[in-house]
Structure formats: C-alpha cells, structure tokens
C-alpha positions in Angstrom: -30.6 33.4 -88.6 -31.1 33.1 -84.9 -32.6 30.4 -82.7 -35.7 30.8 -80.6 -36.4 28.1 -78.0 -40.1 27.4 -77.3 -40.8 25.6 -74.0 -44.2 24.0 -73.7 -46.3 20.9 -73.2 -47.0 19.2 -76.5 -49.5 17.0 -74.8 -51.8 20.0 -74.4 -50.5 22.8 -76.6 -49.0 21.1 -79.7 -51.3 23.0 -82.1 -50.5 26.4 -80.7 -46.8 25.7 -80.3 -46.4 24.5 -83.9 -48.4 27.5 -85.2 -45.9 29.9 -83.4 -43.0 27.9 -84.7 -44.2 28.3 -88.3 -44.7 32.1 -87.7 -41.1 32.4 -86.3 -39.6 30.4 -89.2 -41.4 32.5 -91.7 -39.7 35.5 -90.2 -36.3 34.0 -90.9 -35.4 32.4 -87.6 -34.8 28.8 -86.4 -36.9 27.2 -83.7 -36.1 24.5 -81.1 -39.0 23.0 -79.1 -38.5 21.7 -75.6 -41.3 19.4 -74.5 -42.2 19.5 -70.8 -45.2 17.3 -71.1 -46.0 14.9 -68.2 -48.5 12.8 -70.0 -48.1 10.3 -72.8 -48.9 11.7 -76.3 -48.2 11.1 -79.9 -46.8 14.5 -81.1 -43.2 14.0 -82.3 -42.4 17.7 -83.0 -40.0 18.2 -80.1 -36.3 18.8 -80.7 -35.8 18.0 -77.0 -38.3 15.4 -75.8 -40.0 15.1 -72.5 -38.0 11.9 -72.0 -34.8 13.9 -72.4 -36.0 16.6 -70.0 -36.9 14.0 -67.4 -33.5 12.3 -67.7 -31.8 15.7 -67.3 -33.6 15.8 -63.9 -32.4 12.3 -63.0 -35.6 10.5 -63.7 -37.4 8.7 -66.5 -40.8 9.9 -67.7 -42.3 6.7 -66.3 -41.0 7.4 -62.9 -42.2 11.0 -63.0 -45.7 10.0 -64.2 -45.9 7.5 -61.4 -45.5 10.3 -58.8 -48.6 11.5 -57.0 -47.1 14.8 -55.9 -48.0 17.3 -58.6 -45.6 19.9 -57.2 -42.7 17.5 -57.3 -43.5 16.5 -60.9 -43.5 20.2 -61.9 -40.2 20.9 -60.0 -38.5 17.9 -61.7 -39.5 18.8 -65.2 -38.6 22.5 -64.5 -35.1 21.5 -63.4 -34.6 19.2 -66.4 -35.7 21.9 -68.7 -33.3 24.4 -67.1 -30.5 22.0 -67.6 -31.4 21.6 -71.3 -31.8 25.3 -71.8 -28.4 26.1 -70.3 -26.8 23.5 -72.5 -28.3 25.2 -75.6 -27.1 28.6 -74.4 -23.5 27.3 -73.9 -23.7 25.8 -77.4 -24.8 29.2 -78.8 -28.1 27.6 -79.9 -30.4 29.9 -77.9 -30.9 33.6 -78.8 -34.4 34.0 -77.3 -36.9 31.9 -75.4 -40.6 31.9 -75.1 -43.3 29.8 -73.4 -47.1 29.7 -73.4 -50.0 28.5 -71.3 -51.9 29.3 -68.1 -50.6 29.7 -64.5 -48.9 26.3 -64.5 -47.0 27.0 -67.7 -46.1 30.5 -66.5 -44.7 29.0 -63.3 -42.5 26.6 -65.2 -41.6 28.9 -68.1 -40.6 31.9 -66.0 -38.6 29.7 -63.6 -36.6 28.5 -66.6 -36.2 32.1 -68.0 -35.0 33.4 -64.6 -32.0 31.1 -64.9 -30.8 32.8 -68.1 -28.6 35.8 -68.2 -29.8 39.4 -68.5 -30.2 40.4 -72.1 -31.4 37.1 -73.5 -34.9 37.9 -74.9 -37.6 36.2 -72.8 -41.3 36.2 -73.6 -44.0 34.5 -71.4 -47.3 34.3 -73.2 -50.1 33.5 -70.6 -53.8 33.9 -69.9 -52.8 34.3 -66.3 -50.3 37.1 -66.8 -52.6 39.6 -65.1 -52.8 37.7 -61.8 -51.1 40.0 -59.2 -50.7 37.3 -56.6 -48.3 35.4 -58.9 -46.7 38.1 -61.1 -44.0 39.1 -58.6 -42.9 35.5 -58.2 -42.9 34.9 -62.0 -40.8 37.9 -62.8 -38.4 37.6 -59.9 -35.1 39.2 -60.9 -35.5 38.2 -64.5 -35.9 40.6 -67.4 -39.0 38.8 -68.6 -41.7 40.2 -70.9 -45.2 39.0 -69.9 -47.9 39.1 -72.6 -51.5 38.8 -71.3 -53.4 36.9 -73.8 -56.9 37.7 -72.4 -58.3 34.6 -74.2 -57.2 31.1 -73.1 -54.5 29.5 -75.3 -56.8 26.7 -76.4 -58.1 25.8 -79.8 -57.2 27.9 -82.8 -59.9 30.6 -83.0 -59.3 33.9 -84.7 -58.4 35.7 -81.4 -56.0 32.9 -80.4 -54.3 33.1 -83.8 -54.0 36.8 -83.5 -52.3 36.5 -80.1 -49.9 33.8 -81.3 -49.0 35.8 -84.4 -48.2 38.9 -82.4 -46.2 36.8 -79.9 -44.1 35.3 -82.7 -43.5 38.8 -84.0 -42.6 40.1 -80.6 -40.0 37.4 -79.8 -38.5 37.8 -83.3 -38.3 41.5 -82.9 -36.5 41.1 -79.5 -34.1 38.5 -80.9 -33.3 40.7 -83.9 -32.6 43.7 -81.7 -30.8 41.9 -78.9 -27.4 42.4 -80.6 -24.4 41.2 -78.7 -24.6 39.4 -75.3 -24.4 41.4 -72.1 -20.9 40.0 -71.4 -19.7 41.1 -74.8 -21.3 44.5 -74.4 -19.6 45.1 -71.1 -16.3 43.7 -72.3 -16.3 46.3 -75.1 -15.8 49.3 -72.8 -12.8 50.5 -70.9 -15.0 52.6 -68.5 -15.4 51.2 -65.0 -19.0 50.0 -64.5 -20.7 51.1 -61.3 -23.9 49.7 -59.8 -26.0 52.2 -57.8 -29.1 51.7 -55.8 -31.5 54.5 -55.1 -35.1 55.2 -54.1 -37.4 58.2 -53.6 -35.8 59.0 -50.2 -32.2 59.2 -51.7 -33.1 60.8 -55.0 -31.1 64.0 -54.8 -28.0 62.2 -53.5 -28.2 59.6 -56.3 -28.7 62.3 -59.0 -25.7 64.2 -57.9 -23.5 61.1 -57.8 -24.8 59.9 -61.1 -24.1 63.1 -62.9 -20.6 63.5 -61.4 -19.6 60.0 -62.1 -20.7 60.1 -65.7 -18.8 63.3 -66.2 -15.7 61.6 -64.7 -15.9 58.7 -67.2 -17.8 56.0 -65.3 -20.7 54.0 -66.6 -23.4 54.0 -64.0 -26.3 51.6 -63.9 -29.2 52.5 -61.5 -31.3 50.0 -59.6 -34.5 51.1 -57.9 -34.3 49.5 -54.5 -37.9 48.4 -54.3 -36.9 44.8 -53.4 -36.7 43.2 -56.9 -34.4 45.9 -58.2 -31.8 45.5 -55.5 -32.0 41.7 -55.7 -31.4 42.0 -59.4 -28.3 44.2 -58.7 -26.9 41.6 -56.3 -27.4 38.9 -58.9 -25.5 40.9 -61.6 -22.8 41.9 -59.2 -22.3 38.3 -58.2 -22.1 37.3 -61.9 -19.1 39.7 -62.3 -20.6 42.5 -64.3 -19.7 45.5 -62.1 -16.4 47.0 -60.9 -17.8 48.8 -57.9 -21.1 49.3 -56.0 -22.6 52.5 -54.5 -25.4 51.2 -52.3 -27.5 54.1 -51.2 -30.8 52.5 -50.4 -30.7 49.6 -48.0 -34.3 49.2 -46.8 -34.2 45.8 -48.4 -32.0 44.5 -45.6 -34.4 45.4 -42.8 -37.6 44.7 -44.8 -36.2 41.2 -45.4 -36.0 40.8 -41.6 -39.4 42.2 -40.7 -41.5 41.1 -43.7 -41.8 44.5 -45.2 -43.0 45.4 -48.7 -39.5 45.6 -50.2 -37.5 42.6 -49.0 -34.1 42.5 -50.6 -33.7 38.7 -50.3 -31.3 36.6 -48.1 -28.2 37.7 -50.1 -28.8 41.4 -50.0 -25.6 43.3 -49.2 -23.3 40.3 -49.8 -22.1 40.1 -53.4 -19.8 43.1 -53.6 -18.1 41.9 -50.4 -17.9 38.4 -51.7 -16.2 39.5 -55.0 -13.9 42.0 -53.2 -14.9 45.0 -55.2 -15.2 48.5 -53.7 -18.5 49.1 -51.8 -19.6 52.6 -50.8 -22.8 52.5 -48.8 -25.3 54.5 -46.7 -28.0 53.4 -44.3 -30.8 55.0 -46.3 -34.1 53.4 -45.3 -32.8 51.0 -42.7 -34.3 52.9 -39.8 -37.8 52.9 -41.4 -40.4 50.5 -42.7 -43.7 50.7 -44.5 -46.9 50.6 -42.5 -49.6 51.1 -45.2 -52.5 48.9 -46.1 -50.5 46.9 -48.6 -48.3 45.4 -46.0 -49.3 42.0 -44.8 -48.4 42.6 -41.1 -49.4 46.3 -41.2 -51.2 46.3 -37.9 -47.9 45.7 -36.0 -46.5 49.0 -37.4 -49.5 51.2 -38.1 -50.1 51.7 -34.4 -46.7 53.4 -33.8 -46.7 57.0 -32.7 -44.8 58.5 -35.7 -46.3 57.9 -39.1 -45.2 59.6 -42.4 -48.1 59.4 -44.9 -47.1 59.9 -48.6 -50.5 58.8 -50.0 -53.3 56.4 -49.3 -51.1 53.3 -50.0 -47.6 54.5 -48.9 -47.0 55.2 -45.2 -43.8 54.8 -43.2 -42.8 54.6 -39.6 -39.5 54.1 -37.6 -38.0 50.8 -36.5 -38.0 50.3 -32.7 -34.8 49.7 -30.6 -35.0 45.9 -30.9 -35.4 46.1 -34.6 -32.5 48.5 -35.0 -30.3 46.3 -33.0 -31.2 43.2 -35.1 -30.7 45.1 -38.3 -27.2 46.3 -37.1 -26.3 42.7 -36.3 -27.4 41.5 -39.7 -25.4 44.2 -41.5 -22.3 43.6 -39.4 -22.4 39.8 -40.1 -22.5 40.5 -43.9 -19.8 43.2 -43.8 -17.5 41.2 -41.7 -17.2 38.8 -44.6 -16.3 41.5 -47.2 -13.0 40.8 -49.0 -12.7 44.3 -50.5 -12.9 47.9 -49.2 -16.2 49.1 -47.6 -16.9 52.7 -46.8 -20.1 53.1 -44.8 -21.2 56.7 -44.7 -23.5 57.6 -41.8 -25.4 60.9 -42.2 -25.8 62.3 -38.7 -28.8 64.6 -39.6 -31.1 61.9 -40.9 -30.7 58.9 -43.1 -33.0 60.0 -45.9 -35.2 62.8 -47.3 -38.0 61.3 -45.3 -36.3 61.9 -41.9 -34.6 65.3 -42.4 -34.5 67.7 -39.5 -38.0 68.8 -38.5 -39.6 65.8 -40.1 -42.0 63.5 -38.3 -39.5 60.6 -38.6 -36.4 62.6 -37.6 -34.7 61.0 -34.6 -30.9 61.0 -34.8 -30.6 59.8 -31.2 -32.4 56.6 -32.2 -30.3 56.2 -35.3 -27.2 56.0 -32.9 -28.7 52.7 -31.5 -27.9 51.1 -34.8 -24.6 52.9 -35.3 -23.2 52.0 -31.9 -24.3 48.4 -32.2 -22.7 48.2 -35.6 -19.4 49.6 -34.3 -19.4 47.1 -31.5 -20.0 44.1 -33.8 -17.7 45.0 -36.8 -14.4 43.1 -36.8 -13.4 43.5 -40.4 -10.6 46.1 -40.8 -11.6 46.6 -44.4 -14.8 48.3 -43.3 -14.7 51.9 -42.4 -17.5 53.9 -40.8 -17.5 57.6 -41.8 -19.9 60.0 -39.9 -20.9 63.1 -41.8 -22.8 65.9 -40.0 -25.5 66.3 -42.7 -28.6 64.8 -44.0 -28.3 62.1 -46.6 -29.9 64.4 -49.2 -27.6 67.3 -48.5 -25.0 68.1 -51.3 -22.1 68.0 -48.8 -22.9 64.4 -48.0 -23.0 63.4 -51.7 -19.7 65.3 -52.2 -18.1 63.3 -49.4 -19.2 60.0 -51.0 -17.9 61.0 -54.3 -14.5 62.0 -53.0 -14.0 58.8 -51.1 -15.3 56.7 -54.0 -12.6 58.3 -56.3 -9.9 57.6 -53.7 -11.0 53.9 -53.4 -11.1 53.4 -57.1 -7.7 55.0 -57.7 -6.2 52.8 -55.0 -7.9 49.7 -56.6 -6.5 50.6 -60.0 -3.0 51.0 -58.6 -3.3 47.6 -56.8 -4.5 45.6 -59.9 -1.8 43.4 -61.6 -0.8 44.7 -65.0 -2.3 41.8 -66.9 -5.7 42.4 -65.2 -5.6 46.1 -66.2 -4.9 45.1 -69.8 -7.7 42.7 -69.8 -10.2 45.1 -68.3 
C-alpha cells in the first residue's frame, strides 16, 4: 500500500477531492489530503489543514485572509504546502502527488510538484492544461503529467466523474509502477553515470559518443537542450546524480542573455563545476540564435544578413561581435569557478551542423572573436581549451572528445579515495 497526496482547496473542490480519494483507496492505496484553502469552510476531511499549511509559511490563516494581495496569499500557501509535502517525503509518507482545479490550482499544484525529486509520480488535473501561455511555466524542469479535463472541475456530472475516475486510475498506475526512488535506482549500479546535452545541430556527434560510451560501460542520459531540458540536467547534476557531464549544446547560455527561445536559466553551465565533476564541453549553438516568428524580439535578429531557414517557424542567424564578446565573458565567469577538470573543445571548422563549411552561417573568423575573448578572461588552470581542425559534426571531432573524456575519467578514478570508490 502506497500513499498518494492530494493537494487542493476544500473550500471549493471538497466534493471532487473526496471522490478521487475514494477511488484511490478502492484501488488499494492510502490518501493524504493537504488543504490549501484561503477561505473559511466547514469540510474537515484534510489530513493537513489549511491552518497547518499557513503556519508552515509563518502565518496564521487569519493573517493570510486579511491580506489584500492575492498573489502574496497564493505564494504563502504554496510555500507552506511545499514545506508540508517535503516533510511527508522525508517521512516516506508520499509516493505520488496530484492536484486539481483551474489555472490558479495548476499554478500552486505544479509549483509544489516541481520541488519534489525526479521519479516521484506527479499528476496535475486541470481545465487550463491546454493554455500554452502558462504550460511552460507549470512544467518547468519537473517531470509532471498534465491531464486536460476539457470540462471544468465543478459539480459531479457524468463527464466530471469520468475524468476524476481516470485521474485516480492514472496516479495509482504511476505509483504502482514507480518502483524504487531515483536515488536508490542510481545507487544500484556501478557504472559511471554521464549526463549529455544534444540538439539537432550536434546530433551526429552525440550519437557517436553515446554509442561509444555505452559500449565502454557507461550509463548515458541524454537531455535535449531546448531550454527546459538543459535546465533539468543542471538541476539533477546539482542534486548529485551524475559522475560527469558532456555538454555539447550550449545555446541555452547565449539565449538566456539575449531572450532567445531556448534560455537555459541563470545557472546554466554551473553545476558540474560547482560539484567538481569532469566537464567536457563544446560551444555548439553559442554563435547562433533563433530569429523565427515565435521569438518575442524576432525583429532585432530577422533583419540580419545571414539567415538559415529550417521551416516556417525555425530560423537562425549569427550573433554579432558584441554578443559574442558578452557570451564569452559569461562563459568565462562560470568556468573560472569550476572546482573540477573542464575540457572545452573548439571545432575550428564550424560549431555545429548548421554552420559547416559552405553553409550560410559558416564564419570561423567570427567564431574566433569568442575564442580569443574567452582565452583572455579564463584564469582557472583547471580549464583547458582544445582546438580541433574539424567541424563539430565530423567523426574526428567526436573521437577527440571521447579520448579526452576517457583520460579524465581514468584520472578521476585514480584520484578518488578508496572509501569513496567502494561506496560508488
């Protein structure tokens, strides 16, 4: 028997929450209800009351209800619920979590879910799940399942009951199949675990490395560097799940600076260095940025002379000199703080498959603006720049990365204390 936590507002959704609770219990699992209500009500079904949630945020419910700032009220109840949920997780009393409601409930529910580790089943049931303006924020870097209810979660009509029954079945199925925690899963292997980023412009290089590393006994987890994927990787690296990082696709660094479509967040390219684990990296994507119609400041970039058009939505151009210098400065600042070995491979014949020789974005002389500035600013002797006379997608480039990676990992293994080797 496992425990599913339901987060919701009993002042508005008591009937629906209790229906789902009954469905989950009938499937052989326990349920704990956390009440995030902000209005007075008479339902006493909560295992953790709204009073307890408020106190966990440092307030009483009376103080919270007296506030006029709706956003502040939501933030306080969210933080209180996060505190309660983490306590339940630490007590092994949370094996899955779900929430239900409209846009407001989705904002609170997913914020709570994003604070839980990867691998904990998370289900957000919402009539607002299909709203694209909010979906990216709700998901963030969390492994959250969103179920679009179509009908509003109000009343107990046949369609609402059908949705709630399926949601109960879904969370029970996920909980039943979750197995061991991610930490236990990773602790059960003696293979070094490697995080790797890739995108469409580094696909061949990534595929070569992935195959070779698996053959050599490594576990390799791939993250698509579209912004959210690389942010999720940084989060998991920071939580200690990986032994090394091969960071091929780094557009997230520059897109974070220039408001591109794939921003990697403020901590992109930081966690491997902070932990001191080996980091093998390339500049793939950092000399380019999107300029298609989906970019909010597209006009600034769409007028540049060199445009690579992949389709009606995806178009790219090169960063200018000022932007390359700023990107180099940002990268140098992050790498100068690295506590472990960093090998930065520079492909001298184009940084991706999109700027190979003869291509519209190919400009190696402009790439050197970044490289020379980076050399000038780097002060960390743990960081080594390695120039390879090839395109990033050439096999010889991938082979050079693989060879250096094995050398670094062998050195790391020889440097580890005996007790750490024995404990994995």
